[in-house]
Every structure is written in structure tokens, then in C-alpha cells.
C-alpha positions in Angstrom: -4.9 -12.2 7.3 -6.5 -9.0 8.7 -9.9 -8.0 7.3 -9.5 -4.3 6.3 -13.2 -3.7 6.9 -12.7 -4.5 10.6 -10.2 -1.8 11.2 -11.3 1.1 13.4 -10.0 4.5 12.3 -8.1 6.4 15.0 -9.8 9.6 16.2 -7.0 11.8 15.0 -7.4 10.4 11.4 -11.2 10.8 11.5 -11.1 14.4 12.5 -9.4 15.5 9.3 -11.0 15.4 5.8 -8.8 13.3 3.5 -8.7 14.4 -0.1 -8.6 11.8 -2.9 -7.9 11.8 -6.6 -9.1 8.8 -8.6 -7.5 7.6 -11.8 -9.4 4.7 -13.5 -10.1 4.1 -17.2 -13.3 2.0 -16.6 -16.2 4.4 -16.3 -18.4 2.2 -14.1 -15.5 1.4 -11.7 -14.5 5.1 -11.6 -18.1 6.1 -10.8 -18.4 3.5 -8.0 -15.2 4.6 -6.4 -16.3 8.3 -6.7 -19.6 7.5 -4.9 -17.6 5.9 -2.1 -15.5 9.0 -1.7 -18.3 11.6 -2.0 -20.6 9.5 0.3 -18.1 9.4 3.2 -18.1 12.4 5.6 -14.3 12.3 6.1 -13.3 11.9 2.5 -13.3 14.6 -0.2 -13.1 13.9 -4.0 -10.8 16.4 -5.7 -11.4 14.9 -9.1 -11.3 11.8 -11.2 -9.6 10.9 -14.5 -10.0 8.2 -17.1 -6.6 8.6 -18.7 -3.0 9.5 -18.0 -3.0 12.9 -19.5 -6.1 14.1 -17.6 -4.6 12.7 -14.4 -1.3 14.5 -15.0 -3.2 17.8 -15.5 -5.2 17.3 -12.3 -1.9 16.7 -10.4 -0.7 20.0 -11.6 -3.8 21.6 -10.1 -4.3 19.6 -6.9 -2.1 17.8 -4.3 -4.4 15.1 -3.0 -3.8 13.3 0.3 -4.3 10.0 -1.5 -4.1 9.0 -5.2 -6.1 5.9 -6.1 -4.7 4.9 -9.5 -5.1 2.1 -12.0 -1.9 1.0 -13.8 -3.0 0.2 -17.3 -4.3 3.4 -18.7 -5.3 4.0 -22.3 -2.6 6.6 -23.0 0.0 5.8 -20.4 1.2 3.8 -17.4 0.0 4.5 -13.9 3.5 3.8 -12.6 4.6 7.0 -14.4 2.1 8.9 -12.3 3.7 7.5 -9.2 7.1 8.6 -10.5 5.7 12.0 -11.2 4.5 12.4 -7.6 7.7 11.2 -6.2 9.8 13.4 -8.5 7.8 16.5 -7.4 8.0 15.4 -3.8 4.3 15.8 -3.3 2.9 14.9 0.1 0.6 12.3 -1.4 0.0 8.6 -0.4 -0.5 6.3 -3.4 -2.7 3.2 -3.6 -2.9 1.1 -6.7 -6.4 0.0 -7.9 -6.0 -3.2 -10.0 -7.4 -6.6 -10.9 -6.2 -9.9 -9.6 -3.4 -11.5 -11.6 -1.2 -8.6 -12.7 1.3 -9.0 -9.9 4.2 -8.0 -12.2 2.7 -4.5 -12.5 2.0 -4.3 -8.8 5.6 -5.1 -8.0 6.7 -2.3 -10.3 4.2 0.1 -8.6 5.5 -0.8 -5.1 9.1 -0.3 -6.2 8.1 3.1 -7.7 6.6 4.1 -4.3 3.0 2.9 -4.1 2.0 2.3 -0.5 -0.9 -0.1 -1.0 -2.8 -2.3 -3.4 -6.5 -2.7 -3.6 -8.7 -5.0 -5.7 -11.2 -3.2 -7.8 -14.1 -5.3 -6.6 -13.6 -4.2 -2.9 -16.7 -3.0 -1.1 -17.3 0.6 0.1 -16.2 -0.1 3.6 -13.0 -1.8 2.5 -12.1 1.0 0.1 -12.7 3.7 2.8 -10.9 1.7 5.5 -7.9 1.1 3.2 -7.6 4.8 2.6 -7.6 5.6 6.3 -5.1 2.7 7.0 -2.8 4.1 4.3 -3.0 7.6 5.9 -2.3 6.1 9.3 1.0 4.6 8.1 -0.3 1.2 7.1 0.3 -0.8 3.9 -3.1 -2.0 2.8 -2.9 -5.0 0.4 -5.9 -7.1 -0.4 -5.4 -10.5 1.3 -5.9 -12.5 -1.9 -3.1 -10.5 -3.5 -0.8 -10.8 -0.5 -1.2 -14.6 -0.5 -0.7 -14.8 -4.2 2.6 -12.7 -4.0 3.8 -14.8 -1.0 3.4 -18.0 -3.0 4.9 -16.5 -6.1 8.0 -15.3 -4.3 8.4 -18.4 -2.3 8.4 -20.5 -5.5 10.9 -18.2 -7.3 13.3 -18.4 -4.3 13.2 -22.1 -3.7 16.4 -22.7 -5.7 18.3 -19.4 -5.5 19.1 -17.3 -2.5 21.4 -14.3 -3.2 24.3 -13.8 -0.8 23.2 -10.2 -0.2 19.7 -11.4 0.8 21.2 -13.8 3.3 23.2 -11.0 4.9 20.0 -8.8 5.1 18.0 -11.7 6.6 20.6 -12.3 9.3 20.6 -8.6 10.1 16.9 -8.6 10.9 16.3 -9.5 14.6 13.6 -11.9 15.7 11.5 -9.0 17.0 11.9 -7.1 13.8 10.7 -10.2 11.9 7.6 -10.4 14.1 6.9 -6.7 13.5 7.3 -7.1 9.7 4.9 -10.0 9.7 2.3 -7.9 11.5 2.9 -5.1 8.9 2.4 -7.6 6.1 -1.0 -8.5 7.5 -2.1 -4.8 7.4 -1.8 -3.9 11.0 -1.0 -0.2 11.9 1.7 0.8 14.3 -0.8 1.3 17.1 -2.4 -2.1 16.5 1.0 -3.8 16.5 1.9 -2.0 19.8 -1.3 -3.2 21.4 -0.8 -6.8 20.2 2.7 -6.9 21.6 2.2 -4.8 24.7 4.8 -2.2 23.6 4.6 1.5 22.8 3.8 2.8 19.4 7.2 4.7 19.5 9.0 1.3 19.9 7.1 -0.1 17.0 8.0 2.8 14.8 11.7 2.5 15.9 11.6 -1.2 14.8 10.0 -0.2 11.5 12.7 2.4 10.8 15.4 -0.2 11.6 13.7 -2.6 9.2 13.7 0.0 6.5 17.4 0.7 7.0 18.4 -3.0 7.0 16.3 -3.8 3.9 17.2 -0.6 2.1 13.6 0.4 1.5 11.5 3.5 2.0 7.9 2.3 2.3 6.0 -0.4 4.2 4.9 -1.9 0.9 8.5 -2.2 -0.2 9.5 -3.7 3.1 6.7 -6.3 2.8 7.7 -7.2 -0.8 11.4 -7.5 0.1 10.5 -9.5 3.3 8.6 -12.0 1.2 11.5 -12.2 -1.4 14.0 -12.9 1.3 11.9 -15.4 3.2 11.5 -13.2 6.3 7.7 -13.1 5.9 6.1 -16.6 5.9 2.8 -17.5 4.4 0.3 -19.7 6.3 0.4 -22.4 3.6 
């Protein structure tokens, strides 16, 4: 599984300041994330909120490049913030901030349109790199969470495979399976291209075909559905 802290940001991403809005009810965690953003020369903190209502007000005022949001807020559900962003068609990437073990909420968030999932205890480099990876078209998911979800879905699908899932799996080519496995490990399109000695355009074409065949709209959704259908395999 790829270590997010080892990812080098592309030059075109680093040239632009990325604006971030943080939604997290725990004050110490919120402050830690805020320090990461304000301390990075290519990140700008638009604001932070400790509850749903404040976050909703800030989203009326700002359109951040990235929303980092918790799910269990004292006065609402972070998934509803995701729905709000999607309903308003804001040009905002969404990454969930959560704790290990609440995969049910993470799945809901991915289905709602979240593009990534980050553990709250991630280091400063991991947080910043995950933001840049998300902006560059990646689907950052903490390795521990990815492995947990792989095991969970594999176990749940041992006895039952839906006919529609079988058809979808058959429609995915061997090359597309390889690309999707790279995506699930956190690689960007450029990195996948370099690993496979193909162009970035070819990688993006494969990814678009995968979206169409799996009937999904984001990389996170594609990874989740790939796991559910057995296209993506865990190491153990």
C-alpha cells in the first residue's frame, strides 16, 4: 500500500494555493489540522467549524477547493454537508476526517460523493500530501482503513454474489482491473502511467471506462465498488 507521505506533488499543483475548510467538533484536532493548513505555503485556511450549522454558514460564504469534514457532528451529519455541496454543484473536493472503526459512515460518505478518507491521527505531511493527491485526481484513503474495508467486503461477499455484479466484473478488462488496483493504492494518474509505461491520457481513458462500467462518479466510489465485486484484491 502506498505511503501518502512519500508522494511528490506535481509542479502544476504546487504553483496554486489550495483553499481548505475544516469541519471537526473536537477542538484539539481542529486546531491541529488548522496549524497544518496555515503552516503550509501552498495551503490557505478559509475557516474552520466545530458543528454542522457553522459549517453550513461558511459554505454559503466560501467555496473551498477542499472540505475536510468529520461525520459525527454535535448538531448534524457530515454526510449532509457532502450532499449540500453536491446539490449546489460546488467545485469542492471532499475528504472525510474520521477515526478507525466507523466504516459504515465512511461508506455512506463515499456514496454521497466524498473523494477520500483520512485518519484523524495522520501526521502533518500525510494530511498535506493527501490534500494535494485529492486535488490531483487521486483517492487518498488511509492504508489501515483500506485494508479493513477490503477484509470487510470480502467476508460479506463470500456467500452471495449478485448477478448484476457478475456482469459488471466480466465487463471490466484485465488492464482496467490493473488500473483500478493502482487507484485503490492511492496512485495518481501520472504515477500509474509511469508504472505501466503508458500515457496519462490512456490512464484517464481507462478510468473513465471503469466509471462507466461500474456506474460510479468518483475514484472512491470505484474503489469501494471494486472491492465489493472482488475486482480489487487484498494482499492477505
